[in-house]
C-alpha positions as CSV (number, residue, x, y, z in Angstrom):
1,M,115.5,127.4,95.5
2,G,117.3,124.2,96.4
3,L,118.8,121.5,94.2
4,Q,116.6,120.6,91.2
5,P,115.3,117.0,91.1
6,L,117.0,114.6,88.8
7,E,114.3,113.1,86.6
8,F,114.8,109.5,85.5
9,S,113.4,110.3,82.1
10,D,116.2,112.8,81.6
11,C,118.7,109.9,81.8
12,Y,117.6,108.9,78.4
13,L,117.9,112.4,76.9
14,D,121.1,113.1,78.7
15,S,120.7,116.8,78.0
16,P,123.1,119.6,78.9
17,W,120.8,120.8,81.6
18,F,120.6,117.3,83.0
19,R,124.4,117.2,83.2
20,E,124.4,120.5,85.0
21,R,121.9,119.3,87.6
22,V,124.0,116.2,88.1
23,R,127.1,118.3,88.7
24,A,125.2,120.4,91.2
25,H,124.3,117.3,93.2
26,E,127.9,116.1,93.0
27,A,129.2,119.4,94.3
28,E,126.7,119.4,97.2
29,L,127.8,115.8,98.2
30,E,131.5,116.9,98.0
31,K,130.7,119.8,100.3
32,T,128.9,117.4,102.7
33,N,131.9,115.1,102.5
34,K,134.3,117.9,103.4
35,F,132.0,119.0,106.2
36,I,131.8,115.5,107.7
37,K,135.6,115.1,107.4
38,E,136.1,118.4,109.3
39,L,133.5,117.4,111.9
40,L,135.2,114.1,112.5
41,K,138.6,115.8,112.9
42,D,137.1,118.2,115.5
43,G,135.4,115.4,117.4
44,K,138.7,113.5,117.7
45,N,140.4,116.6,119.0
46,L,137.9,116.7,121.8
47,I,138.9,113.2,122.9
48,A,142.7,113.5,122.5
49,A,143.3,117.1,123.7
50,T,141.3,117.9,126.8
51,K,143.7,120.7,127.7
52,N,142.7,122.4,124.5
53,L,139.1,121.6,124.9
54,S,137.9,125.2,124.7
55,A,139.7,125.8,121.4
56,A,138.4,122.5,119.9
57,Q,134.8,123.3,120.9
58,R,135.1,126.7,119.2
59,K,136.2,125.1,116.0
60,F,133.5,122.5,116.2
61,A,130.8,125.1,116.8
62,H,132.2,127.1,113.9
63,S,131.9,124.1,111.6
64,L,128.3,123.5,112.6
65,R,127.2,127.1,112.2
66,D,128.6,127.6,108.7
67,F,127.1,124.5,107.2
68,K,123.6,124.4,105.7
69,F,121.8,121.5,104.1
70,E,120.4,121.9,100.6
71,F,117.0,120.5,99.9
72,I,115.4,119.0,96.8
73,G,112.4,120.8,95.4
74,D,110.9,124.3,96.1
75,A,110.0,123.9,99.8
76,E,110.8,122.1,103.1
77,T,108.6,120.6,105.6
78,D,108.5,121.9,109.2
79,D,110.5,118.9,110.3
80,E,113.2,119.6,107.7
81,R,113.4,123.3,108.6
82,Y,113.9,122.3,112.3
83,I,116.7,119.9,111.2
84,D,118.3,122.6,109.0
85,A,118.3,125.0,112.0
86,S,119.6,122.4,114.4
87,L,123.2,122.8,113.5
88,H,123.0,126.5,114.4
89,E,121.4,125.7,117.6
90,F,124.1,123.2,118.4
91,S,126.7,125.9,117.7
92,N,125.0,128.3,120.2
93,F,125.0,125.5,122.8
94,L,128.7,125.0,122.5
95,K,129.4,128.7,122.9
96,N,127.6,128.7,126.2
97,L,129.4,125.5,127.2
98,E,132.8,127.1,126.7
99,E,132.2,129.6,129.5
100,Q,132.4,126.8,132.1
101,R,135.8,125.5,130.8
102,E,135.5,122.2,132.7
103,I,138.0,119.5,131.9
104,L,136.0,116.4,131.2
105,A,136.8,112.9,130.3
106,L,134.5,112.2,127.4
107,S,134.4,109.4,124.8
108,V,132.3,110.2,121.8
109,T,133.7,107.4,119.6
110,E,130.6,105.3,119.6
111,T,128.0,108.1,119.4
112,L,129.7,110.5,116.9
113,I,132.8,109.3,115.2
114,K,131.8,105.8,114.1
115,P,128.4,106.7,112.6
116,L,129.8,109.7,110.7
117,E,132.7,107.6,109.4
118,R,130.4,104.8,108.5
119,F,128.1,107.3,106.6
120,R,131.1,108.9,104.8
121,K,132.7,105.5,103.9
122,E,129.6,103.5,103.0
123,Q,127.3,106.2,101.5
124,L,129.5,109.1,100.2
125,G,132.3,106.7,99.3
126,A,129.8,104.6,97.3
127,V,128.6,107.7,95.4
128,K,132.2,108.5,94.5
129,E,132.7,105.0,93.0
130,E,129.4,105.3,91.1
131,K,130.5,108.6,89.7
132,K,133.7,107.0,88.4
133,K,131.7,104.3,86.7
134,F,129.3,106.8,85.3
135,D,132.0,109.0,83.8
136,K,133.8,106.0,82.4
137,E,130.6,104.7,80.8
138,T,129.8,108.1,79.4
139,E,133.1,108.2,77.6
140,K,132.8,104.6,76.4
141,N,129.2,105.0,75.2
142,Y,129.6,108.1,73.1
143,S,133.0,107.0,71.7
144,L,131.4,103.7,70.5
145,L,128.4,105.5,69.2
146,E,130.4,107.9,67.1
147,K,132.5,105.1,65.8
148,H,129.4,103.2,65.0
149,L,127.8,106.1,63.1
150,N,130.9,106.4,61.0
151,L,130.4,102.9,59.6
152,S,129.9,102.8,55.9
153,A,126.4,101.8,54.7
154,K,128.0,99.7,52.0
155,K,129.2,97.1,54.5
156,K,127.6,93.7,54.6
157,E,124.1,93.6,56.3
158,L,125.3,91.0,58.8
159,Q,128.2,93.3,59.9
160,L,125.9,96.3,60.2
161,Q,123.3,94.3,62.2
162,E,126.0,93.0,64.5
163,A,127.3,96.5,65.0
164,D,123.8,97.8,65.7
165,N,123.3,95.1,68.4
166,Q,126.6,96.0,70.0
167,V,125.7,99.7,70.2
168,E,122.2,98.9,71.5
169,Q,123.6,96.7,74.3
170,N,126.1,99.3,75.3
171,R,123.5,102.0,75.2
172,K,121.2,99.9,77.5
173,H,124.0,99.4,79.9
174,F,124.8,103.1,80.0
175,Y,121.1,104.0,80.6
176,E,121.0,101.4,83.4
177,L,124.1,102.8,85.0
178,S,122.7,106.4,84.6
179,L,119.4,105.5,86.3
180,E,121.2,103.9,89.2
181,Y,123.6,106.8,89.6
182,V,120.8,109.4,89.6
183,C,118.8,107.3,92.1
184,K,121.8,107.0,94.4
185,L,122.6,110.8,94.2
186,Q,119.1,111.7,95.3
187,E,118.9,109.1,98.0
188,I,122.1,110.4,99.6
189,Q,120.9,114.0,99.4
190,E,117.8,113.0,101.4
191,R,119.6,110.5,103.7
192,K,122.4,112.9,104.8
193,K,120.1,115.1,106.8
194,F,119.3,112.6,109.5
195,E,122.4,110.5,109.0
196,C,124.6,113.5,109.8
197,V,122.5,115.2,112.4
198,E,121.5,112.2,114.5
199,P,125.1,111.3,115.6
200,V,125.6,114.9,116.5
201,L,122.4,114.8,118.6
202,S,123.7,111.6,120.3
203,F,126.9,113.3,121.0
204,F,125.1,116.2,122.8
205,Q,123.3,113.7,125.0
206,G,126.6,112.2,126.0
207,L,127.8,115.6,127.0
208,F,124.9,116.0,129.4
209,T,125.7,112.7,131.0
210,F,129.3,113.3,131.8
211,Y,129.5,117.0,132.5
212,H,129.3,117.7,136.2
213,Q,128.2,121.3,135.7
214,G,126.4,120.7,132.4
215,Y,122.9,120.1,133.9
216,E,121.9,123.8,133.7
217,L,122.7,124.0,130.0
218,A,121.0,120.6,129.5
219,K,117.8,121.9,130.9
220,D,117.8,124.9,128.6
221,F,118.4,122.6,125.6
222,N,116.1,119.8,126.6
223,H,112.9,121.0,124.9
224,Y,114.6,121.7,121.6
225,K,116.4,118.3,121.7
226,M,113.2,116.4,122.2
227,A,111.5,118.2,119.3
228,L,114.5,117.6,117.0
229,Q,114.5,113.9,117.7
230,I,110.9,113.6,116.5
231,N,111.7,115.9,113.5
232,I,114.5,113.4,112.6
233,Q,112.2,110.4,113.0
234,N,109.5,112.0,110.9
235,T,112.0,112.9,108.2
236,R,113.3,109.4,108.3
237,N,109.8,107.9,108.0
238,R,109.0,110.2,105.0
239,F,112.3,109.3,103.4
240,E,111.5,105.6,103.6
241,G,108.1,106.2,101.9
242,T,109.6,108.5,99.3
243,R,112.5,106.1,98.5
244,S,110.1,103.2,97.7
245,E,108.0,105.5,95.4
246,V,111.2,106.7,93.6
247,E,112.4,103.1,93.1
248,E,109.0,102.1,91.7
249,L,109.0,105.0,89.3
250,M,112.6,104.2,88.2
251,N,111.5,100.6,87.5
252,K,108.5,101.8,85.5
253,I,110.7,104.0,83.4
254,R,113.3,101.3,83.0
255,R,110.6,98.9,81.6
256,N,109.2,101.4,79.1
257,P,110.9,104.8,78.9
258,Q,108.6,106.1,76.1
259,E,105.5,105.7,78.2
260,H,106.9,108.0,80.9
261,K,108.3,110.8,78.9
262,R,107.9,114.1,80.7
263,A,105.3,116.5,79.3
264,N,106.9,119.7,78.1
265,H,106.5,122.4,75.4
266,F,108.7,120.6,72.9
267,T,107.2,118.2,70.5
268,M,110.5,116.3,70.1
269,E,114.0,116.7,71.6
270,G,117.2,114.8,71.7
271,Y,120.6,114.5,70.2
272,L,121.3,114.5,66.5
273,Y,124.6,114.6,64.5
274,V,124.6,117.6,62.1
275,Q,126.6,117.6,59.0
276,E,128.9,120.7,58.7
277,K,130.3,121.2,55.2
278,R,133.8,122.5,54.8
279,P,135.6,124.0,51.8
280,A,137.3,121.6,49.4
281,P,139.2,119.5,49.8
282,F,138.3,119.0,53.5
283,G,134.9,117.5,52.9
284,S,132.5,117.6,55.9
285,S,132.3,116.8,59.6
286,W,129.5,115.6,61.9
287,V,128.9,117.5,65.1
288,K,126.6,116.3,67.9
289,H,123.9,118.8,68.8
290,Y,121.0,118.8,71.3
291,C,118.0,119.6,69.2
292,M,114.5,120.8,70.2
293,Y,111.4,121.2,68.0
294,R,108.0,122.8,68.6
295,K,105.4,121.8,66.0
296,E,103.0,124.7,66.8
297,T,105.5,127.3,65.8
298,K,107.7,125.1,63.6
299,K,110.7,126.5,65.4
300,F,113.8,124.2,65.5
301,S,116.7,125.0,67.8
302,M,120.0,123.1,68.2
303,I,122.9,123.5,70.6
304,P,126.3,121.9,70.0
305,F,127.3,119.8,73.1
306,E,130.2,117.5,73.7
307,H,130.0,115.2,76.7
308,R,133.7,114.2,76.5
309,S,135.1,117.7,76.8
310,G,133.6,118.3,80.2
311,G,130.2,119.3,79.0
312,K,131.1,122.3,76.8
313,V,128.0,124.0,75.4
314,G,128.1,126.0,72.2
315,D,125.8,128.8,70.9
316,E,122.2,128.0,70.2
317,E,121.0,128.2,66.6
318,L,117.3,128.7,65.9
319,F,115.4,128.6,62.6
320,V,111.8,128.0,61.3
321,L,111.4,124.6,59.6
322,T,110.1,124.5,56.0
323,Y,110.1,120.8,55.3
324,C,111.8,117.5,56.3
325,T,112.9,114.8,53.9
326,K,114.3,111.3,54.5
327,R,117.7,110.5,53.1
328,N,118.3,107.1,51.6
329,T,121.6,105.3,51.8
330,D,122.0,105.6,48.0
331,T,122.4,109.3,48.3
332,I,124.7,109.5,51.4
333,D,127.2,107.1,52.9
334,R,125.5,107.2,56.4
335,R,122.4,105.6,57.8
336,F,119.5,107.2,59.8
337,C,119.8,110.5,57.9
338,F,117.3,113.1,57.0
339,D,117.3,116.7,55.6
340,L,115.8,119.8,57.0
341,E,115.3,123.1,55.2
342,A,115.0,126.5,57.0
343,S,112.8,129.3,55.8
344,D,115.6,131.8,55.8
345,R,117.9,129.5,53.8
346,P,115.8,128.1,50.9
347,G,117.5,125.5,48.8
348,V,120.2,124.8,51.4
349,P,119.2,121.7,53.3
350,V,120.8,120.7,56.6
351,T,121.6,117.0,56.9
352,M,121.1,115.3,60.2
353,Q,121.8,111.8,61.5
354,A,119.7,110.1,64.2
355,F,121.0,107.4,66.6
356,S,118.9,104.6,65.2
357,E,116.2,103.9,62.7
358,E,113.5,104.1,65.4
359,D,114.9,107.4,66.5
360,R,114.7,108.7,62.9
361,K,111.1,107.6,62.6
362,L,110.2,109.5,65.8
363,W,111.9,112.7,64.4
364,M,110.2,112.2,61.0
365,E,106.8,112.0,62.7
366,A,107.4,115.1,64.8
367,L,108.8,117.1,61.9
368,D,105.9,116.0,59.6
369,G,108.3,114.0,57.4
370,K,107.2,111.3,54.9
371,E,107.5,108.5,57.5
372,A,105.9,108.5,60.9
373,V,105.5,106.2,63.8
374,S,102.9,106.2,66.5
375,I,103.5,105.4,70.1
376,I,100.6,103.5,71.5
377,F,100.3,104.1,75.2
378,K,98.6,101.6,77.4
379,I,95.3,102.7,78.9
380,F,94.3,101.2,82.2
381,F,90.7,101.0,83.2
382,H,89.8,100.9,86.8
383,S,86.8,99.0,88.0
384,A,86.8,100.8,91.4
385,Q,84.3,103.6,91.6
386,L,82.8,105.9,94.2
387,D,79.4,104.2,94.0
388,K,77.1,102.4,96.4
389,I,79.4,99.3,96.4
390,G,82.4,101.5,97.0
391,F,80.9,103.1,100.1
392,T,79.8,99.6,101.3
393,I,83.3,98.3,101.0
394,I,84.9,101.2,103.0
395,K,82.2,101.0,105.7
396,K,82.5,97.2,106.0
397,C,86.3,97.4,106.3
398,I,86.2,100.3,108.8
399,S,83.6,98.5,110.9
400,A,85.7,95.3,111.0
401,V,88.9,97.2,111.8
402,E,87.3,99.1,114.7
403,T,85.7,96.0,116.0
404,R,88.6,93.6,115.7
405,G,91.9,95.4,115.3
406,I,91.8,99.0,116.5
407,N,94.7,98.2,119.0
408,D,96.8,96.0,116.6
409,Q,100.4,97.3,116.5
410,G,101.3,98.7,113.1
411,L,97.7,98.9,111.9
412,Y,97.6,100.0,108.2
413,R,101.4,99.8,108.1
414,V,101.6,96.0,108.2
415,V,100.5,94.7,104.8
416,G,98.6,91.6,104.1
417,V,99.4,88.7,101.7
418,S,98.9,90.0,98.1
419,S,96.9,86.9,97.0
420,K,94.5,87.1,99.9
421,V,94.1,90.9,99.5
422,Q,93.2,90.5,95.8
423,R,90.7,87.7,96.6
424,L,89.0,89.7,99.3
425,L,88.8,92.8,97.1
426,S,87.3,90.8,94.2
427,L,84.6,89.5,96.5
428,L,83.8,92.9,97.9
429,M,83.7,94.6,94.5
430,D,81.3,92.0,93.1
431,S,77.7,93.1,93.9
432,K,76.6,89.5,94.1
433,T,79.0,88.5,96.9
434,C,79.7,91.9,98.6
435,N,76.9,91.5,101.2
436,E,77.8,87.9,101.9
437,V,81.3,88.7,103.1
438,D,81.4,88.9,106.9
439,L,84.5,90.8,108.0
440,E,83.6,91.4,111.6
441,N,83.1,87.8,112.7
442,S,85.0,85.7,110.2
443,V,88.5,84.4,111.1
444,D,89.2,83.8,107.4
445,W,90.2,87.4,106.9
446,E,93.0,88.9,109.0
447,V,92.9,92.5,110.0
448,K,96.0,93.3,107.9
449,T,94.3,91.7,104.9
450,I,91.2,94.0,105.4
451,T,93.3,97.2,105.8
452,S,95.4,96.3,102.7
453,A,92.2,95.7,100.7
454,M,90.8,99.1,101.7
455,K,94.0,100.9,100.8
456,Q,94.2,99.0,97.5
457,Y,90.6,100.0,96.7
458,L,91.3,103.7,97.3
459,R,94.4,103.5,95.1
460,S,92.4,101.8,92.3
461,L,90.0,104.7,91.9
462,P,90.2,106.4,88.5
463,E,91.5,109.4,90.3
464,P,92.6,109.9,93.9
465,L,90.0,110.7,96.5
466,M,91.2,114.3,96.8
467,T,91.3,114.6,93.0
468,Y,94.0,115.6,90.5
469,E,92.4,119.0,90.0
470,L,92.9,120.1,93.6
471,H,96.2,118.2,94.2
472,G,98.4,121.3,93.7
473,E,96.1,123.5,95.7
474,F,96.2,121.1,98.7
475,I,100.1,121.0,98.5
476,V,100.5,124.8,98.7
477,P,99.4,125.4,102.3
478,A,101.4,122.4,103.5
479,K,104.6,124.1,102.3
480,S,104.1,127.4,104.0
481,G,102.0,129.7,106.1
482,S,101.0,129.7,109.7
483,P,99.4,126.7,111.4
484,E,96.0,128.4,111.4
485,S,96.2,129.4,107.8
486,R,97.1,125.8,106.8
487,V,94.0,124.5,108.5
488,N,91.8,127.2,107.0
489,A,93.1,126.5,103.5
490,V,92.6,122.8,103.7
491,H,89.2,123.4,105.3
492,F,88.2,125.5,102.3
493,L,89.6,123.1,99.7
494,V,87.9,120.0,101.2
495,H,84.5,121.7,100.6
496,K,85.5,122.2,96.9
497,L,85.7,118.4,96.5
498,P,82.8,116.6,94.7
499,E,80.1,115.6,97.1
500,K,80.9,111.9,96.9
501,N,84.6,112.4,97.4
502,K,84.0,114.6,100.4
503,E,81.6,112.1,101.9
504,M,84.0,109.3,101.5
505,L,86.9,111.4,102.8
506,D,84.8,112.3,105.9
507,I,84.1,108.6,106.7
508,L,87.7,107.6,106.2
509,V,89.3,110.6,108.2
510,K,86.9,110.1,111.1
511,H,88.1,106.5,111.3
512,L,91.7,107.5,111.1
513,A,91.2,110.0,113.9
514,N,89.8,107.2,116.0
515,V,92.8,105.0,115.1
516,S,95.2,107.8,116.3
517,K,93.4,108.0,119.6
518,H,94.6,104.4,120.3
519,A,98.2,105.2,119.3
520,K,99.6,104.1,122.7
521,R,98.5,100.6,121.8
522,N,98.7,100.4,118.0
523,L,101.6,102.9,117.7
524,M,99.9,104.6,114.7
525,T,100.3,108.3,115.6
526,V,98.9,111.0,113.3
527,A,102.3,111.3,111.7
528,N,102.5,107.6,111.0
529,L,99.0,107.6,109.5
530,G,100.0,110.6,107.3
531,V,102.9,108.5,105.9
532,V,100.6,105.6,105.1
533,F,97.6,107.5,103.7
534,G,99.3,110.5,102.0
535,P,100.1,108.6,98.8
536,T,96.8,106.8,99.0
537,L,94.5,109.8,99.2
538,M,96.6,112.2,97.1
539,R,98.8,111.7,94.0
540,P,99.8,113.9,91.0
541,Q,98.5,113.2,87.5
542,E,102.1,112.9,86.2
543,E,104.6,110.7,88.0
544,T,108.0,112.5,88.3
545,V,110.7,112.6,90.9
546,A,109.7,116.2,91.6
547,A,106.2,115.0,92.4
548,I,107.5,112.2,94.6
549,M,109.5,114.8,96.6
550,D,106.1,116.4,97.5
551,L,105.0,113.1,99.2
552,K,106.0,114.6,102.6
553,F,103.7,117.5,102.0
554,Q,100.9,115.1,101.1
555,N,101.5,113.4,104.4
556,I,101.1,116.8,106.2
557,V,97.8,117.5,104.5
558,V,96.5,114.1,105.8
559,E,97.8,115.0,109.2
560,I,95.9,118.3,109.1
561,L,92.7,116.4,108.1
562,I,93.0,114.0,111.0
563,E,93.9,116.5,113.7
564,N,91.1,118.9,112.6
565,H,88.4,116.4,111.5
566,E,85.6,117.9,113.4
567,K,86.2,121.5,112.2
568,I,86.9,120.6,108.6
569,F,83.9,118.2,108.0
570,K,81.3,119.4,110.5
571,T,81.6,123.2,109.9
572,L,81.4,125.3,106.7
573,P,84.5,127.3,105.7
574,D,84.5,131.1,105.4
575,A,82.7,132.4,102.3
576,T,86.0,133.9,101.1
577,F,89.2,132.1,100.3
578,P,91.6,132.0,103.3
579,E,94.3,134.7,103.5
580,P,97.3,134.2,101.2
581,I,99.9,131.8,102.6
582,S,103.5,133.0,102.6
583,M,106.7,131.6,104.1
584,S,107.3,132.9,107.6
585,V,110.5,135.0,108.0
586,S,110.6,134.2,111.7
587,P,112.7,131.3,113.1
588,P,111.0,128.0,112.5
589,N,110.9,127.1,116.2
590,A,109.8,130.5,117.5
591,P,106.2,130.6,119.0
592,P,103.7,133.1,117.7
593,R,103.6,136.5,119.2
594,Q,100.6,137.4,121.4
595,S,98.4,140.0,119.8
596,R,97.9,143.0,122.1
597,R,95.3,144.5,119.7
598,Q,92.9,141.6,119.7
599,G,92.7,141.5,123.5
600,Q,92.7,137.7,123.7
601,R,95.4,135.2,124.5
602,I,96.6,132.8,121.9
603,K,98.1,129.6,123.1
604,R,101.7,128.8,122.1
605,P,101.7,126.0,119.6
606,L,103.4,122.8,120.7
607,A,106.7,122.1,119.1
608,V,107.2,118.7,120.7
609,Y,105.5,115.4,120.3
610,N,104.3,112.7,122.7
611,L,107.5,111.2,123.9
612,C,106.9,108.0,125.7
613,L,109.4,107.4,128.5
614,E,109.2,104.2,130.6
615,L,110.0,104.8,134.2
616,D,110.9,102.0,136.7
617,D,108.0,101.4,139.0
618,A,110.4,101.1,142.0
619,D,112.0,104.5,141.3
620,S,108.9,106.5,140.3
621,H,107.4,108.7,143.0
622,S,104.0,109.0,141.5
623,S,100.9,110.5,142.9
624,P,97.5,108.9,142.2
625,K,96.9,108.4,138.5
626,E,95.0,111.0,136.6
627,D,93.1,110.6,133.4
628,T,95.0,113.1,131.3
629,P,93.6,113.6,127.8
630,T,96.3,113.3,125.1
631,G,96.4,115.8,122.3
632,S,97.6,115.3,118.8
633,M,101.2,116.2,119.5
634,D,102.7,113.6,117.2
635,S,103.0,116.0,114.3
636,L,104.1,119.5,113.5
637,S,101.8,119.6,110.5
638,S,99.3,122.1,111.8
639,Q,100.6,123.0,115.3
640,S,97.0,123.5,116.5
641,P,96.8,126.4,118.9
642,T,94.2,124.5,121.1
643,P,95.5,123.4,124.5
644,A,96.9,119.8,124.6
645,F,98.5,117.7,127.2
646,S,100.8,114.8,126.8
647,S,103.5,112.6,128.3
648,S,106.1,115.3,127.5
649,P,108.4,116.4,130.3
650,P,107.1,119.2,132.6
651,G,107.3,122.7,131.4
652,L,106.7,121.9,127.8
653,L,102.9,122.1,127.8
654,D,101.7,125.5,126.6
655,G,102.3,129.2,126.8
656,N,100.8,129.4,130.3
657,H,103.3,126.9,131.7
658,L,106.8,127.7,132.7
659,I,109.5,126.1,130.7
660,M,111.4,123.5,132.8
661,D,113.2,125.2,135.6
662,S,116.5,124.3,137.3
663,G,116.8,121.0,139.0
664,E,113.9,119.3,137.2
665,L,115.9,117.8,134.4
666,A,118.2,116.0,136.8
667,G,115.3,114.7,138.8
668,W,113.5,113.7,135.7
669,T,116.4,111.8,134.0
670,A,117.4,110.3,137.3
671,H,114.4,107.9,137.1
672,L,115.4,106.6,133.7
673,P,116.9,103.1,133.5
674,A,120.7,103.3,133.4
675,Q,121.0,101.6,130.1
676,S,118.8,104.2,128.5
677,R,121.1,107.1,129.1
678,P,124.3,106.5,127.0
679,S,123.0,108.1,123.8
680,M,120.1,110.3,122.8
681,V,118.8,108.0,120.2
682,S,118.2,105.1,122.6
683,W,117.1,107.5,125.3
684,M,114.4,109.1,123.2
685,N,112.9,105.8,121.9
686,I,111.9,104.0,125.1
687,P,108.3,102.7,124.9
688,S,105.8,104.2,127.3
689,A,104.5,102.3,130.3
690,N,102.3,104.8,131.8
691,P,102.5,108.4,130.5
692,A,99.8,109.6,132.8
693,A,101.7,108.4,135.8
694,T,104.8,110.2,134.4
695,N,102.9,113.5,134.3
696,A,101.6,113.0,137.8
697,A,105.1,112.1,139.1
698,L,106.8,115.2,137.9
699,P,106.2,118.8,139.2
700,T,105.0,121.4,136.8
701,F,105.5,125.1,137.4
702,F,102.8,127.4,136.2
703,F,102.8,131.1,135.5
704,P,100.4,132.7,138.0
705,N,97.4,134.1,136.3
706,P,97.3,137.9,136.6
707,A,93.6,137.9,135.9
708,A,92.9,136.2,139.2
709,G,93.3,139.6,140.9
710,T,95.5,138.5,143.8
711,D,98.5,140.5,144.8
712,R,100.2,137.3,145.8
713,A,100.3,136.1,142.2
714,V,102.0,139.2,141.0
715,E,104.4,139.3,143.9
716,S,105.5,135.7,143.0
717,V,107.2,137.0,139.9
718,A,108.0,140.5,140.9
719,H,111.7,141.5,140.6
720,R,112.6,138.2,139.0
721,K,115.0,137.6,136.2
722,A,114.2,135.8,132.9
723,R,116.2,134.5,129.9
724,A,115.1,134.7,126.3
725,V,114.6,131.3,124.6
726,Y,113.6,132.7,121.2
727,P,114.7,135.8,119.3
728,C,112.2,138.6,118.9
729,E,112.0,141.8,116.8
730,A,109.9,144.6,118.3
731,E,106.8,145.5,116.3
732,H,105.9,148.6,118.4
733,S,107.9,151.2,120.3
734,S,106.6,149.8,123.6
735,E,108.1,146.4,122.9
736,L,111.7,145.1,123.4
737,S,113.9,143.5,120.7
738,F,116.2,140.7,121.8
739,Q,118.2,137.7,120.8
740,I,118.3,134.2,122.4
741,G,120.0,134.3,125.8
742,A,119.2,137.9,126.6
743,I,118.7,138.4,130.4
744,F,115.8,140.6,131.6
745,E,115.8,142.3,135.0
746,D,112.8,143.1,137.2
747,V,110.3,141.0,135.2
748,Q,106.6,141.5,136.1
749,F,103.3,140.6,134.5
750,S,101.8,143.2,132.3
751,R,98.1,144.2,132.1
752,E,98.2,142.9,128.5
753,P,97.3,139.2,128.5
754,G,100.2,137.0,127.4
755,W,102.8,139.8,127.9
756,L,105.5,140.6,130.6
757,E,107.3,143.8,131.5
758,G,111.0,143.8,131.9
759,T,114.2,145.8,131.7
760,L,117.0,145.0,129.1
761,N,120.1,147.1,128.8
762,G,118.5,149.9,130.8
763,K,115.3,150.0,128.6
764,R,112.0,148.9,130.0
765,G,109.3,147.4,127.7
766,L,107.0,144.6,126.8
767,I,108.1,141.0,126.3
768,P,106.1,138.1,124.9
769,Q,105.5,135.7,127.8
770,N,106.0,132.6,125.8
771,Y,109.4,133.8,124.5
772,V,111.2,133.7,127.9
773,Q,111.9,131.4,130.8
774,F,112.2,132.6,134.4
775,L,115.6,132.1,136.2
C-alpha cells in the first residue's frame, strides 16, 4: 500500500489521521530530497574525478538501486511500474560499465545536474516553504481560536461580533493555505517520478555518445531505454490530466465545502472543546477533542488531540448518547455550548463547545437536539439523454470529423471556443433544429468546435456512458492481471452495460479506433485518446482525490477498448466471468513464458511503442518502400499478443525476431541528425518522416524457424552463445533458472516451439526463446 491520498475535504476537518497522512507525505518528500542531493553529489564526482571514475560509478549505482518511489493509491499503472523498476535497471547497467574502466571525458551538467538541481530548488524547496507557512498558520489559527472561545459572553455584542469576524477570516485563511499545501504535496509526489528519472535517462544517453567502447552496452540497453521514454511520456500526460481534475475538485470544495463532504459511516465528526471539571478551588478546563457520532447506534466517541504539541493523540473515550440539550449563555459563561448525557452516567452531563453557532446547529441536528439545520444540496438536471436525438448528435459529429478533420493535429485534444461549443450543442439538442445543422459541409463550425461539443454532450449525460455501477469493476482489471485477462474482463463487462450504452460506446470506440489509425498525421495515438476520453466515458459517483488518482486506470480501460474494438463489440464474451485477476509477481518488463503444455507458440507482447525517428534522406540507405501495417504499439495498456509491426528499431518486433545484435545500434544512430544525439529526451522525440522507409533501411535478424525442417536452419544457431535479458524461475525440472546477464553455452533450438536448449553452469535444460539474445 502506497501513500494515502490527501482529501481536500479533510483540510476542513483537520483530523489526527489527516495530520498523520500529511506527515507521511512530508517524510517521503524529504527522502526524495536526500536522494536527489546524494545523486547530484555523485554526478559531480563523475565530472571532477575521472581517475576515481570506477568508485564514483559504484556509489551512483548504489544510490539508484536503493531508492524506490512511493505511489499514491492502491495500484500503479504499467508505465509507473516500469518507471519504478528503471532505477534498478540503471544500477545494473553501471555495474556492467565498470568492467571496462575506460577513462572518459564526460560532461553531464546540462543533462543531469541542472534539471535535478532545478527540481530540488524550485519544487522541493517550494514545498519546504509551504510547510513552514502551514505550520505557522496552524499555530496561529488554533491559538486565536482558543483565545476567542475564552471570551466572556457578557461582553458587548459589537465586540463579540468583531471577534467572530476576525476568527472567521483567520479560519478561512488557514483553510485556503491548507488546501494549497495539500495540493502542492500531492502534485510533487506525482511529478517527482518523471522529473527525477528523465534527467537520469538523458545522462545515460550521453554516456552512449561519448564512450568509445560503450556501444556494446548501449545496444543491450537500447530496447529498455526506448520503452522507458514512452513510459515517462505516458506518465507525464496522465499527470497533466490528473492535475487539472484535482485543481477543479479543489476549487469546488473551496466554493462550498459542505456540498463535497466525504461519505463515511459517521453522521457527524469534527472538533469540540470538552469541559473537564476539577476539584475546588481549581474550577474547570476546556480540552479540544476530535469527536465522532453514529446516529444508528447512538455511539459517541472522542479523542483528545492537540495540534500545537506535535499532534499528540490521547486515549479514545466511547459512550452511548442518551440526549443532547442546548446551553444558553445565561447558564454558562461561554457561547456555542451544549450538553450530552451518556447512558452509563445518568444525571452527569458533559458540556461541549462548538467553534461557531453554525457548527453547534449542525451538531444539534446530528445528535437529535432541540435545534436542527438542514443543508440543502443543489441538484443538477441534465438534459442530455441516450435517446434518438443523442444518437443523432454523436453520429453527425463523428461523420463530420471523419469527413473533414480526421488528419487534424491534436484532434479531440484541441478544444473549441466555449461560446461556440454551447451554441452548437444547443442547436443539436433541440429536436426542431438538429436535422437542419449541416456539420459536414458548413464552414461555420470548426472541427475543434464539433469535437468539443461531442465531448461536452457525453459529459452531460445523467451518468457516464460506462455507468456508475460498473465503474469500479472496469477499474479492477486495469490495475492488475495479464494483458489477456484485462481484455477478457473488459470484454465481459462491456456486455453487462445497458443496451443503449453499449450501442453508443460501440459507435464511439469504432470512431476512435479509426482516429488512431491516422496517428502519424493527427498525432492522436491510442494512449493520447485514452487521456482525452478516459474522464469523458468513465467517472466515479463521488468526486475525491482518491478517485482522481484512478484517472490513469480509466485511460487504460479506454485504450483496451480501442485496441480490441472488433473483439469486444463484435463477439460475445465467455459465458463465465474471466479468471480472477491478480498482480503478477514476475518483473514488469519480462515477457510471458511459452507454454510447453499447450503446444502452441504465444507471441511476446511488445513493450515498446511507435517511436518516430526522422532520418536524413541523403544519409538513409533505404530499399524500395514497403507498406508495413502499424500495430497499436502506443500503449502498454493491454499488450496484445497479436503480431504487430512499427517504426521501432530492428530486433524489437516480436518473439520470433532476434533482439538487436552487435553493430546495428551504431549503424542505426549514425543516420540520426547530429543535433538529435546530445540527450535522450531530444533524441527520442524527433517526428517521423517515413517510418516504413526506416524499417526497410535497417537489417532485421530473425530466428530461423525449426518447423521448416531444414538442417541449415538448425546449424545456424548450433553451438552459439546467448545472454539472458530477463530473469527466469524454472517451473519444471527440465527448465533452467537464471538472472539477467547469464551466459548460455551451446544454444540450440528445442523441439518445443518457443524454447531453446542450452548449458548454464554445467547444467543443460530448456530456456524461453524470448528471454535471451544471441551473442
